[in-house]
C-alpha positions as CSV (number, residue, x, y, z in Angstrom):
1,W,0.0,0.0,0.0
2,L,2.9,2.4,0.9
3,V,4.5,1.6,-2.5
4,V,1.2,2.4,-4.4
5,C,0.7,5.5,-2.4
6,S,4.2,6.7,-3.1
7,S,3.7,6.1,-6.8
8,V,0.5,8.1,-6.8
9,L,2.1,11.0,-5.0
10,A,5.1,10.9,-7.3
11,Y,2.7,10.9,-10.3
12,H,0.7,13.8,-8.8
13,H,4.0,15.7,-8.2
14,Q,5.0,15.1,-11.8
15,M,1.6,16.3,-13.1
16,T,1.8,19.4,-11.0
17,T,5.4,20.1,-12.0
18,F,4.4,20.3,-15.7
19,G,1.2,22.3,-15.1
20,D,-1.0,19.4,-15.9
21,E,-3.0,19.2,-12.7
22,L,-6.8,18.8,-13.2
23,R,-8.9,21.9,-12.7
24,E,-12.6,22.5,-12.7
25,L,-14.9,25.2,-14.1
26,N,-18.6,25.8,-13.5
27,V,-20.0,27.1,-16.7
28,G,-23.7,27.8,-16.6
29,G,-24.2,25.3,-13.8
30,Q,-22.3,22.5,-15.4
31,I,-19.0,21.3,-14.1
32,F,-16.1,20.9,-16.7
33,Q,-12.9,19.3,-15.9
34,A,-9.6,19.5,-17.9
35,S,-5.9,19.9,-17.3
36,L,-4.6,23.3,-16.5
37,M,-2.5,23.1,-19.6
38,T,-5.6,22.8,-21.7
39,F,-7.5,25.6,-20.0
40,N,-4.4,27.8,-20.3
41,K,-4.6,27.7,-24.1
42,S,-7.4,30.2,-23.6
43,T,-6.1,33.6,-22.5
44,F,-9.4,34.4,-20.7
45,L,-9.4,31.1,-18.8
46,A,-5.7,31.4,-18.0
47,A,-6.4,34.7,-16.2
48,I,-9.4,33.3,-14.4
49,L,-7.6,30.2,-13.1
50,G,-4.4,32.1,-12.5
51,E,-5.9,34.3,-9.8
52,D,-4.5,33.7,-6.3
53,L,-7.3,31.9,-4.5
54,S,-5.2,30.7,-1.6
55,D,-7.0,32.9,0.9
56,S,-10.5,31.9,-0.3
57,T,-12.6,29.6,1.9
58,D,-14.8,28.7,-1.1
59,A,-13.7,25.3,-2.5
60,S,-16.1,25.4,-5.4
61,P,-14.7,25.9,-8.9
62,P,-14.9,29.4,-10.6
63,F,-18.3,30.1,-12.0
64,L,-18.9,31.5,-15.5
65,D,-22.4,32.6,-16.5
66,R,-22.1,31.3,-20.1
67,D,-23.8,28.6,-22.2
68,P,-22.5,25.2,-21.2
69,E,-23.4,23.6,-24.6
70,L,-21.3,26.2,-26.4
71,F,-18.5,25.8,-23.9
72,T,-18.4,22.0,-24.6
73,E,-17.4,22.8,-28.1
74,V,-15.0,25.5,-27.0
75,L,-13.3,22.9,-24.8
76,R,-13.0,20.5,-27.7
77,L,-11.2,23.2,-29.6
78,L,-8.8,23.7,-26.7
79,R,-8.1,20.0,-26.7
80,G,-7.1,20.2,-30.4
81,Y,-10.2,18.8,-32.1
82,Q,-11.8,20.3,-35.2
83,F,-15.4,21.4,-35.1
84,K,-17.7,18.8,-36.5
85,Q,-21.3,19.1,-37.6
86,H,-23.6,19.7,-34.6
87,P,-27.3,19.1,-34.4
88,R,-28.0,22.5,-32.8
89,L,-24.9,24.7,-33.1
90,Q,-23.4,26.4,-36.1
91,W,-19.7,27.1,-36.5
92,S,-20.4,30.8,-36.4
93,E,-21.9,30.5,-32.9
94,V,-19.0,28.3,-31.6
95,K,-16.4,30.7,-33.1
96,A,-18.0,33.7,-31.5
97,E,-18.0,31.9,-28.1
98,A,-14.4,30.8,-28.7
99,D,-13.5,34.5,-29.5
100,F,-15.0,35.5,-26.1
101,Y,-12.7,33.0,-24.4
102,Q,-9.8,34.3,-26.5
103,V,-9.0,30.9,-28.0
104,P,-6.1,31.3,-30.5
105,N,-5.7,29.9,-34.0
106,L,-9.4,29.3,-34.6
107,D,-8.9,29.0,-38.4
108,I,-7.2,25.6,-38.0
109,H,-10.2,24.3,-36.1
110,A,-12.8,25.5,-38.5
111,P,-14.8,22.9,-40.4
112,P,-14.0,22.5,-44.1
113,P,-16.0,24.7,-46.5
114,P,-19.3,23.2,-47.8
115,L,-18.8,20.8,-50.6
116,M,-20.4,21.9,-53.8
117,L,-20.3,19.1,-56.3
118,P,-20.9,19.8,-60.0
119,P,-24.5,19.5,-61.2
120,G,-25.6,16.4,-63.0
121,F,-24.0,16.8,-66.3
122,P,-25.7,15.2,-69.3
123,P,-24.0,12.1,-70.8
124,V,-21.4,12.8,-73.5
125,K,-20.7,10.8,-76.7
126,R,-17.4,8.9,-76.9
127,K,-16.1,8.2,-80.4
128,L,-13.5,5.6,-81.0
129,V,-12.0,5.5,-84.4
130,L,-10.0,2.4,-85.5
131,Y,-7.8,2.0,-88.5
132,R,-6.7,-1.2,-90.0
133,S,-3.0,-1.9,-89.7
134,Q,-1.2,-1.4,-93.0
135,M,1.3,-4.1,-92.1
136,I,-0.9,-6.7,-90.5
137,K,-4.4,-6.4,-92.0
138,A,-6.2,-8.5,-89.3
139,H,-5.5,-5.9,-86.6
140,W,-7.1,-2.6,-85.8
141,I,-5.3,0.4,-84.2
142,P,-7.0,3.3,-82.4
143,S,-6.5,6.7,-84.0
144,Q,-6.3,8.4,-80.6
145,A,-3.2,8.4,-78.5
146,S,-3.3,5.9,-75.6
147,E,-3.4,8.7,-72.9
148,L,-6.7,9.9,-74.5
149,L,-8.5,6.6,-74.4
150,P,-10.8,5.6,-71.6
151,F,-9.4,3.3,-68.9
152,D,-11.5,0.2,-69.8
153,V,-10.5,0.5,-73.5
154,L,-6.8,0.8,-72.5
155,Q,-7.1,-2.5,-70.7
156,K,-8.2,-4.2,-73.9
157,L,-5.2,-3.0,-76.0
158,Y,-2.4,-5.3,-76.9
159,F,1.0,-4.7,-78.4
160,L,1.4,-5.4,-82.1
161,A,5.1,-5.9,-82.5
162,N,6.6,-2.7,-83.8
163,H,3.3,-1.3,-85.1
164,G,1.8,0.2,-82.0
165,R,-1.1,-1.0,-79.8
166,A,-4.0,-2.7,-81.4
167,I,-7.5,-3.8,-80.2
168,D,-9.9,-6.6,-81.1
169,E,-12.9,-4.7,-82.3
170,S,-15.2,-7.6,-81.3
171,C,-14.7,-6.8,-77.6
172,L,-16.0,-3.2,-77.9
173,S,-19.7,-4.3,-77.8
174,G,-19.0,-5.6,-74.3
175,L,-17.9,-2.0,-73.4
176,G,-21.1,-0.4,-74.6
177,F,-19.8,0.6,-78.0
178,G,-22.0,0.4,-81.1
179,L,-20.7,0.5,-84.6
180,G,-21.2,3.8,-86.2
181,F,-19.8,3.4,-89.7
182,V,-17.3,1.4,-91.7
183,K,-15.4,3.2,-94.5
184,G,-12.6,1.2,-96.2
185,D,-9.9,0.6,-93.6
186,C,-11.6,2.8,-91.0
187,M,-14.3,2.0,-88.4
188,E,-16.0,4.3,-85.9
189,F,-17.6,3.1,-82.7
190,T,-19.7,5.2,-80.3
191,R,-21.1,5.0,-76.8
192,M,-22.3,7.5,-74.1
193,E,-20.4,8.2,-70.9
194,K,-21.5,9.9,-67.7
195,T,-19.6,11.0,-64.6
196,V,-21.3,10.7,-61.2
197,F,-20.1,12.3,-58.0
198,F,-20.7,10.7,-54.6
199,P,-19.9,13.0,-51.6
200,K,-18.5,12.0,-48.3
201,L,-21.1,11.1,-45.7
202,D,-20.4,12.0,-42.1
203,G,-16.7,12.4,-43.0
204,R,-16.4,9.0,-44.6
205,L,-16.2,8.1,-48.2
206,P,-19.3,6.1,-49.3
207,E,-19.1,2.5,-50.4
208,V,-20.2,2.4,-54.0
209,P,-20.4,-1.1,-55.5
210,E,-18.6,-1.6,-58.7
211,A,-21.0,-1.8,-61.6
212,P,-20.5,-3.8,-64.9
213,N,-20.6,-0.5,-66.9
214,E,-18.0,1.3,-64.7
215,I,-15.1,2.7,-66.6
216,E,-13.0,4.2,-63.8
217,R,-13.3,5.7,-60.4
218,F,-11.2,8.4,-58.6
219,E,-11.2,8.7,-54.8
220,R,-10.8,12.3,-53.9
221,E,-10.4,13.7,-50.4
222,R,-14.1,14.6,-50.1
223,W,-15.9,12.6,-52.8
224,I,-15.7,9.7,-55.2
225,E,-15.9,10.4,-58.9
226,I,-17.0,7.5,-61.1
227,Q,-17.3,7.3,-64.9
228,Y,-19.9,5.0,-66.4
229,W,-20.7,3.9,-70.0
230,F,-24.1,3.4,-71.6
231,P,-25.1,2.3,-75.1
232,E,-25.7,5.4,-77.2
233,H,-29.5,5.0,-77.3
234,A,-30.0,4.1,-73.7
235,A,-32.5,6.0,-71.6
236,F,-30.9,8.0,-68.7
237,Q,-32.3,8.5,-65.3
238,E,-30.9,10.7,-62.5
């Protein structure tokens, strides 16, 4: 017991030495407890708790006639957390209260700006033009440079010796392409493509199942961007 007691006293001495002893505040009738180091990040609270109360016979914590719900959020800021969506409070209210308590560096605790995703753009037509290889007639070569081709088409390309990258035109129907025209050694295929944006929900990226007609997806910091293909004459619904 003496060993445990000595350890507790030593720990308390260490906490006091570094200014981390626990202190209490009564805000609007609600008791809040935090380390002195945390409270001292507020210039206002540091002055309140730094007063010499050694001659006072009142053991109750200092009382502040302020809104305890707002102070809960202010204390979170003092502890280094970013403001999150609140069912009743807006960031402007919390920031005004934090300004009253003289909390520094409020900008780093501010929530990110509202996410405004692009509107639902209409589908766009994708044209894919193939030319017959002049050296090996059984193979077809896209006219566009590889970096301009959609991702799913890129995956179907194969190397044709020293004649570039070719594609088997019979696989294009499985990617939603329909034959537009054939003119000599040239063929054009078309399909419709649409980009859909899925925003973060409650700070988390949504889980969007992979669809058979998905071309490619991009995971951004605050949304997922997915490209889909459709046959040219398909009906589109938002």
